[in-house]
Backbone as CSV, one residue per row, in Angstrom:
resi,resn,N_x,N_y,N_z,CA_x,CA_y,CA_z,C_x,C_y,C_z
1,MET,54.496,-62.830,4.855,54.449,-61.382,4.789,55.019,-60.895,3.470
2,GLY,55.077,-61.821,2.538,55.599,-61.473,1.228,54.788,-60.381,0.564
3,GLY,55.459,-59.563,-0.167,54.801,-58.491,-0.890,54.721,-57.182,-0.127
4,LEU,55.031,-57.183,1.152,54.997,-55.950,1.932,56.354,-55.252,1.856
5,ASP,56.316,-53.931,1.721,57.544,-53.147,1.761,57.964,-52.851,3.191
6,ARG,56.957,-52.676,4.040,57.224,-52.370,5.444,56.003,-52.776,6.260
7,LEU,56.180,-52.777,7.568,55.098,-53.080,8.493,55.166,-52.055,9.612
8,ASP,54.075,-51.351,9.837,54.057,-50.319,10.876,53.782,-50.897,12.264
9,VAL,52.822,-51.809,12.345,52.399,-52.337,13.640,52.231,-53.850,13.551
10,LEU,52.775,-54.541,14.523,52.556,-55.970,14.692,51.838,-56.165,16.020
11,VAL,50.686,-56.819,15.992,49.969,-57.169,17.220,49.970,-58.690,17.339
12,ASN,50.725,-59.188,18.296,50.734,-60.617,18.604,49.625,-60.873,19.615
13,ASN,48.525,-61.444,19.139,47.354,-61.620,19.985,46.933,-63.079,20.110
14,ALA,47.691,-63.983,19.548,47.342,-65.400,19.684,47.652,-65.845,21.100
15,GLY,46.825,-66.675,21.617,47.061,-67.161,22.962,45.978,-68.125,23.360
16,GLY,46.005,-68.484,24.599,44.965,-69.360,25.092,45.418,-70.177,26.272
17,ALA,44.415,-70.616,27.018,44.635,-71.455,28.187,43.942,-72.783,27.955
18,ILE,44.558,-73.834,28.447,43.965,-75.164,28.338,44.024,-75.805,29.716
19,GLY,42.882,-76.093,30.277,42.805,-76.808,31.541,43.049,-75.951,32.764
20,LEU,42.726,-76.539,33.903,42.908,-75.901,35.210,43.578,-76.865,36.188
21,SER,44.483,-77.668,35.685,45.116,-78.702,36.506,46.165,-78.107,37.429
22,PRO,46.309,-78.692,38.629,47.407,-78.272,39.497,48.753,-78.707,38.909
23,VAL,49.798,-78.079,39.347,51.137,-78.388,38.848,51.441,-79.878,39.016
24,GLU,51.103,-80.431,40.151,51.424,-81.827,40.452,50.863,-82.805,39.425
25,SER,49.671,-82.523,38.921,49.032,-83.475,38.006,48.714,-82.871,36.641
26,GLY,49.319,-81.743,36.338,49.048,-81.071,35.070,49.420,-81.912,33.864
27,ASP,48.620,-81.800,32.839,48.860,-82.510,31.586,49.971,-81.777,30.831
28,LEU,51.124,-82.402,30.710,52.268,-81.737,30.084,52.018,-81.398,28.620
29,ALA,51.197,-82.165,27.937,50.863,-81.830,26.548,50.102,-80.502,26.498
30,GLU,49.233,-80.263,27.478,48.522,-78.979,27.544,49.497,-77.843,27.837
31,TRP,50.416,-78.070,28.762,51.413,-77.052,29.084,52.267,-76.727,27.856
32,GLU,52.693,-77.764,27.138,53.504,-77.551,25.933,52.725,-76.784,24.874
33,ALA,51.455,-77.085,24.711,50.627,-76.376,23.730,50.479,-74.908,24.110
34,MET,50.288,-74.625,25.393,50.166,-73.227,25.830,51.475,-72.474,25.617
35,TYR,52.603,-73.121,25.917,53.902,-72.484,25.710,54.151,-72.252,24.218
36,ALA,53.836,-73.250,23.416,54.054,-73.133,21.966,53.239,-71.993,21.375
37,THR,52.006,-71.851,21.806,51.150,-70.790,21.268,51.539,-69.425,21.811
38,ASN,51.592,-69.308,23.133,51.773,-68.007,23.766,53.187,-67.455,23.640
39,VAL,54.185,-68.297,23.775,55.577,-67.824,23.755,56.205,-68.008,22.375
40,LEU,56.262,-69.239,21.918,56.943,-69.494,20.643,56.197,-68.883,19.463
41,GLY,54.880,-68.843,19.517,54.114,-68.184,18.456,54.464,-66.706,18.362
42,THR,54.561,-66.058,19.518,54.951,-64.645,19.557,56.353,-64.455,18.991
43,VAL,57.268,-65.325,19.370,58.653,-65.217,18.886,58.718,-65.435,17.376
44,ARG,58.043,-66.455,16.880,58.098,-66.758,15.435,57.579,-65.595,14.590
45,VAL,56.428,-65.074,14.965,55.846,-63.981,14.179,56.714,-62.731,14.291
46,THR,57.233,-62.461,15.483,58.094,-61.290,15.669,59.363,-61.410,14.833
47,GLN,59.976,-62.582,14.821,61.177,-62.780,14.004,60.885,-62.519,12.527
48,ALA,59.751,-62.988,12.057,59.395,-62.789,10.647,59.091,-61.328,10.339
49,ALA,58.535,-60.612,11.315,58.095,-59.236,11.074,59.178,-58.182,11.286
50,LEU,60.176,-58.469,12.091,61.171,-57.441,12.433,61.847,-56.781,11.236
51,PRO,62.251,-57.501,10.206,62.863,-56.809,9.066,61.925,-55.769,8.439
52,LEU,60.651,-56.086,8.352,59.679,-55.137,7.791,59.405,-53.988,8.750
53,LEU,59.378,-54.271,10.033,59.159,-53.218,11.026,60.305,-52.211,11.016
54,ARG,61.519,-52.689,10.838,62.673,-51.784,10.837,62.621,-50.790,9.672
55,ARG,61.857,-51.101,8.635,61.719,-50.195,7.482,60.653,-49.122,7.707
56,SER,59.908,-49.219,8.782,58.808,-48.289,9.041,59.229,-47.186,9.999
57,PRO,58.788,-45.956,9.759,59.075,-44.889,10.717,58.188,-44.971,11.963
58,HIS,57.206,-45.850,11.952,56.249,-45.956,13.066,56.238,-47.359,13.663
59,ALA,57.347,-48.025,13.689,57.414,-49.440,14.063,57.010,-49.681,15.513
60,THR,56.007,-50.538,15.674,55.519,-50.874,17.007,55.141,-52.349,17.058
61,ILE,55.625,-53.025,18.090,55.229,-54.403,18.370,54.370,-54.372,19.623
62,VAL,53.177,-54.940,19.525,52.295,-55.063,20.683,52.093,-56.548,20.951
63,ASN,52.483,-56.974,22.129,52.238,-58.350,22.550,51.112,-58.336,23.578
64,VAL,50.025,-59.015,23.266,48.900,-59.093,24.197,49.123,-60.327,25.063
65,SER,49.538,-60.094,26.300,49.789,-61.203,27.217,48.620,-61.295,28.197
66,SER,48.852,-61.168,29.480,47.776,-61.308,30.460,48.289,-60.918,31.838
67,ILE,47.371,-60.466,32.697,47.769,-60.242,34.091,48.147,-61.563,34.750
68,ALA,47.713,-62.669,34.155,48.089,-63.983,34.685,49.597,-64.200,34.618
69,GLY,50.288,-63.456,33.786,51.736,-63.575,33.701,52.463,-62.940,34.860
70,GLU,51.755,-62.141,35.653,52.384,-61.495,36.798,51.745,-61.889,38.120
71,ARG,50.553,-62.441,38.075,49.836,-62.853,39.288,49.348,-64.288,39.111
72,VAL,49.917,-65.190,39.857,49.574,-66.603,39.695,48.323,-66.951,40.482
73,TYR,47.741,-68.088,40.148,46.582,-68.598,40.880,46.566,-70.118,40.782
74,ALA,45.994,-70.755,41.778,45.938,-72.214,41.827,45.203,-72.749,40.606
75,GLY,45.759,-73.768,39.994,45.159,-74.370,38.811,45.535,-73.677,37.518
76,GLY,46.301,-72.616,37.615,46.657,-71.869,36.414,48.128,-71.916,36.072
77,GLY,48.863,-72.856,36.639,50.315,-72.891,36.472,50.793,-72.894,35.036
78,GLY,50.195,-73.715,34.196,50.620,-73.779,32.795,50.367,-72.483,32.060
79,TYR,49.194,-71.901,32.277,48.840,-70.653,31.603,49.655,-69.484,32.151
80,THR,49.769,-69.387,33.479,50.515,-68.261,34.037,51.991,-68.334,33.652
81,ALA,52.547,-69.537,33.592,53.945,-69.680,33.166,54.115,-69.242,31.716
82,ALA,53.178,-69.634,30.858,53.261,-69.250,29.441,53.111,-67.743,29.274
83,LYS,52.172,-67.142,29.989,51.968,-65.696,29.860,53.119,-64.915,30.484
84,HIS,53.715,-65.452,31.544,54.919,-64.822,32.089,56.028,-64.871,31.047
85,GLY,56.159,-66.017,30.397,57.156,-66.149,29.336,56.939,-65.159,28.211
86,GLU,55.691,-64.954,27.833,55.396,-63.992,26.765,55.767,-62.572,27.190
87,SER,55.474,-62.223,28.446,55.860,-60.895,28.935,57.370,-60.741,28.991
88,VAL,58.071,-61.802,29.344,59.538,-61.765,29.372,60.092,-61.575,27.962
89,VAL,59.443,-62.161,26.962,59.853,-61.925,25.571,59.758,-60.432,25.262
90,SER,58.673,-59.784,25.686,58.523,-58.337,25.457,59.643,-57.556,26.126
91,GLU,59.907,-57.869,27.388,60.943,-57.150,28.128,62.319,-57.353,27.496
92,THR,62.620,-58.580,27.119,63.914,-58.890,26.508,64.054,-58.206,25.153
93,LEU,63.015,-58.276,24.357,63.039,-57.644,23.041,63.243,-56.136,23.166
94,ARG,62.612,-55.533,24.169,62.788,-54.096,24.392,64.253,-53.777,24.686
95,LEU,64.915,-54.624,25.456,66.343,-54.430,25.740,67.184,-54.616,24.482
96,GLU,66.863,-55.650,23.717,67.649,-55.963,22.520,67.473,-54.925,21.419
97,LEU,66.328,-54.251,21.403,66.069,-53.230,20.379,66.383,-51.819,20.870
98,ASN,66.932,-51.708,22.074,67.271,-50.394,22.608,68.228,-49.688,21.654
99,GLY,67.913,-48.445,21.350,68.713,-47.684,20.396,68.115,-47.695,19.006
100,GLU,67.138,-48.564,18.764,66.398,-48.564,17.500,65.064,-47.845,17.723
101,HIS,64.363,-47.588,16.650,63.105,-46.840,16.732,61.878,-47.728,16.941
102,VAL,62.069,-49.018,17.164,60.962,-49.965,17.296,60.469,-49.993,18.747
103,ARG,59.179,-49.681,18.925,58.579,-49.738,20.261,58.084,-51.163,20.537
104,VAL,58.156,-51.573,21.804,57.629,-52.874,22.225,56.694,-52.626,23.405
105,ILE,55.445,-53.011,23.230,54.403,-52.753,24.220,53.798,-54.083,24.654
106,ASP,53.655,-54.268,25.949,53.029,-55.471,26.507,51.678,-55.065,27.091
107,VAL,50.593,-55.480,26.458,49.246,-55.217,26.961,48.812,-56.445,27.746
108,ARG,48.445,-56.225,29.010,48.117,-57.333,29.912,46.664,-57.235,30.377
109,PRO,45.747,-57.841,29.636,44.348,-57.799,30.062,44.068,-58.757,31.215
110,GLY,43.057,-58.387,31.976,42.482,-59.299,32.957,41.382,-60.093,32.276
111,MET,40.290,-60.309,32.988,39.181,-61.098,32.450,38.568,-60.407,31.238
112,VAL,38.551,-61.123,30.126,37.919,-60.638,28.896,36.916,-61.700,28.460
113,ARG,35.672,-61.294,28.329,34.642,-62.248,27.900,34.729,-62.420,26.389
114,THR,35.153,-63.595,25.993,35.175,-63.950,24.575,34.466,-65.287,24.418
115,GLU,34.147,-65.611,23.202,33.438,-66.859,22.933,34.307,-68.077,23.213
116,GLU,35.602,-67.995,22.908,36.431,-69.188,22.934,37.271,-69.402,24.184
117,PHE,37.712,-68.338,24.858,38.741,-68.506,25.890,38.351,-69.541,26.947
118,SER,37.278,-69.306,27.662,36.899,-70.233,28.734,36.423,-71.568,28.194
119,LEU,35.798,-71.549,27.031,35.337,-72.799,26.424,36.530,-73.707,26.096
120,THR,37.594,-73.119,25.560,38.809,-73.886,25.269,39.462,-74.360,26.563
121,ARG,39.581,-73.437,27.506,40.226,-73.776,28.772,39.524,-74.937,29.468
122,LEU,38.200,-74.961,29.365,37.403,-75.968,30.070,36.999,-77.123,29.158
123,HIS,37.789,-77.341,28.112,37.629,-78.496,27.221,36.226,-78.613,26.628
124,GLY,35.645,-77.467,26.250,34.351,-77.478,25.571,33.140,-77.561,26.479
125,ASP,33.317,-77.497,27.776,32.196,-77.567,28.719,31.494,-76.208,28.761
126,ARG,30.428,-76.070,27.979,29.716,-74.794,27.838,29.170,-74.293,29.183
127,ALA,28.575,-75.162,29.971,28.001,-74.742,31.256,29.089,-74.188,32.178
128,ALA,30.221,-74.867,32.254,31.327,-74.399,33.095,31.899,-73.086,32.556
129,ALA,31.996,-72.966,31.238,32.529,-71.738,30.631,31.616,-70.552,30.917
130,ASP,30.311,-70.755,30.836,29.366,-69.669,31.118,29.458,-69.211,32.569
131,LYS,29.745,-70.122,33.487,29.850,-69.774,34.908,31.040,-68.861,35.195
132,VAL,32.056,-68.913,34.361,33.236,-68.068,34.569,32.831,-66.597,34.607
133,TYR,31.893,-66.218,33.759,31.488,-64.815,33.640,30.188,-64.510,34.388
134,GLU,29.584,-65.518,34.982,28.287,-65.364,35.633,28.337,-64.311,36.740
135,GLY,27.418,-63.359,36.679,27.302,-62.342,37.710,28.309,-61.215,37.625
136,VAL,29.199,-61.237,36.643,30.198,-60.173,36.508,29.568,-59.025,35.724
137,ASP,29.434,-57.895,36.381,28.820,-56.713,35.786,29.845,-56.011,34.889
138,ARG,29.606,-56.049,33.605,30.458,-55.411,32.597,31.891,-55.955,32.549
139,PRO,32.056,-57.226,32.224,33.425,-57.712,32.003,34.003,-57.046,30.757
140,LEU,35.304,-57.075,30.634,35.912,-56.568,29.407,35.480,-57.437,28.236
141,VAL,35.466,-56.829,27.063,35.248,-57.554,25.812,36.426,-57.228,24.893
142,ALA,36.519,-57.947,23.798,37.658,-57.778,22.883,37.821,-56.331,22.427
143,ASP,36.720,-55.625,22.193,36.816,-54.227,21.754,37.494,-53.340,22.796
144,ASP,37.330,-53.649,24.078,38.005,-52.869,25.124,39.520,-53.029,25.024
145,VAL,39.958,-54.249,24.813,41.398,-54.502,24.676,41.919,-53.860,23.392
146,ALA,41.149,-53.960,22.320,41.551,-53.333,21.053,41.698,-51.823,21.219
147,ALA,40.817,-51.201,21.999,40.915,-49.756,22.239,42.198,-49.418,22.998
148,CYS,42.597,-50.274,23.921,43.854,-50.062,24.649,45.057,-50.195,23.725
149,VAL,45.008,-51.182,22.844,46.082,-51.355,21.861,46.162,-50.117,20.971
150,ALA,45.016,-49.653,20.486,44.990,-48.468,19.619,45.521,-47.239,20.354
151,PHE,45.172,-47.099,21.629,45.673,-45.979,22.426,47.197,-46.014,22.500
152,ALA,47.745,-47.171,22.854,49.197,-47.288,23.005,49.916,-47.058,21.678
153,VAL,49.384,-47.628,20.605,49.992,-47.466,19.279,49.874,-46.019,18.808
154,GLY,48.799,-45.345,19.203,48.551,-43.975,18.758,49.391,-42.911,19.434
155,MET,50.148,-43.283,20.436,51.022,-42.310,21.089,52.125,-41.891,20.115
156,PRO,52.707,-40.694,20.318,53.828,-40.296,19.458,54.929,-41.362,19.492
157,GLN,55.647,-41.497,18.407,56.619,-42.588,18.255,57.690,-42.593,19.344
158,HIS,57.985,-41.439,19.922,59.009,-41.408,20.975,58.461,-41.846,22.335
159,VAL,57.163,-42.114,22.414,56.525,-42.546,23.663,56.266,-44.046,23.593
160,ASN,56.837,-44.784,24.526,56.605,-46.226,24.589,55.902,-46.554,25.899
161,ILE,54.716,-47.098,25.805,54.022,-47.596,26.988,54.498,-49.034,27.167
162,ASP,55.468,-49.216,28.034,56.068,-50.546,28.202,55.021,-51.604,28.525
163,THR,54.211,-51.328,29.534,53.219,-52.290,30.003,51.913,-51.570,30.269
164,LEU,50.833,-52.106,29.729,49.512,-51.537,29.947,48.629,-52.649,30.519
165,VAL,48.236,-52.499,31.776,47.374,-53.473,32.445,45.947,-52.956,32.385
166,VAL,45.029,-53.809,31.940,43.620,-53.417,31.836,42.748,-54.543,32.383
167,LYS,41.872,-54.180,33.322,40.960,-55.147,33.928,39.577,-54.513,34.007
168,PRO,38.542,-55.341,34.093,37.229,-54.781,34.376,37.214,-54.253,35.817
169,VAL,36.382,-53.271,36.081,36.285,-52.709,37.429,35.988,-53.805,38.455
170,ALA,35.244,-54.815,38.060,34.857,-55.895,38.975,36.011,-56.826,39.335
171,GLN,37.151,-56.689,38.701,38.267,-57.606,38.938,39.401,-56.893,39.665
172,ALA,39.614,-57.260,40.923,40.702,-56.672,41.700,42.023,-57.390,41.451
173,ALA,41.952,-58.673,41.144,43.125,-59.515,40.895,42.649,-60.708,40.072
174,PRO,43.568,-61.494,39.499,43.117,-62.638,38.699,42.169,-63.568,39.456
175,HIS,42.351,-63.664,40.750,41.549,-64.577,41.556,40.481,-63.878,42.394
176,LEU,40.347,-62.559,42.297,39.367,-61.829,43.107,38.456,-61.020,42.199
177,LEU,37.225,-61.488,42.117,36.249,-60.935,41.192,34.970,-60.623,41.948
178,HIS,34.433,-59.432,41.766,33.131,-59.091,42.352,32.047,-59.641,41.443
179,ARG,31.175,-60.436,42.002,30.039,-60.969,41.250,28.783,-60.336,41.828
180,GLY,28.108,-59.609,40.990,26.907,-58.907,41.405,26.888,-57.537,40.772
181,PRO,25.785,-56.833,40.957,25.665,-55.526,40.305,26.620,-54.492,40.901
182,ILE,27.000,-53.565,40.058,27.791,-52.403,40.453,26.944,-51.183,40.123
183,ASP,26.854,-50.255,41.056,26.087,-49.027,40.815,26.963,-48.070,40.013
184,TRP,26.735,-48.047,38.712,27.570,-47.268,37.800,27.206,-45.793,37.781
185,LYS,26.120,-45.405,38.382,25.681,-43.997,38.444,25.405,-43.406,37.073
186,ASP,25.239,-44.276,36.067,24.973,-43.763,34.722,23.642,-44.262,34.178
187,GLY,22.909,-44.993,35.000,21.606,-45.480,34.574,21.652,-46.715,33.703
188,ALA,22.817,-47.189,33.370,22.908,-48.365,32.491,22.817,-49.647,33.273
């Protein structure tokens, strides 16, 4: 971050899931990689950015975690633990920065259709990755999450949206998804 005088907004958006193993037989190297990316990656970048953020009158940290950090599901232990850890970093940082002007926002998306997420999680199995989104009418896409981040960041500086949960209408919970058409009443 050399050469910057200040930083107004930091968005920690690196993350990812690897595998769907049960806790009993989970690959610990996969769990360590998820923790390193989702939790330690967020901490490292935040530590580097905080001095620059403190120089900004509009300092905001946005950590993009996941609803998986608050709602567990079978086969997701490594990912849900890592995302819970990332959300705990947000909560702890908010406590530690209390009294300063730096906002800390935790955006927790549900299912977001991206090119890499399911493909990485399923070790490159394209057919299995495509099935994750099969039949889901209007899943979230990256632009939807970006719009939520922009909304939260765009609030007046004295307003902190601690946690913003965003899911597609078809997703009631991480493990409960409606597959099939939804009558949107808009002709689309």
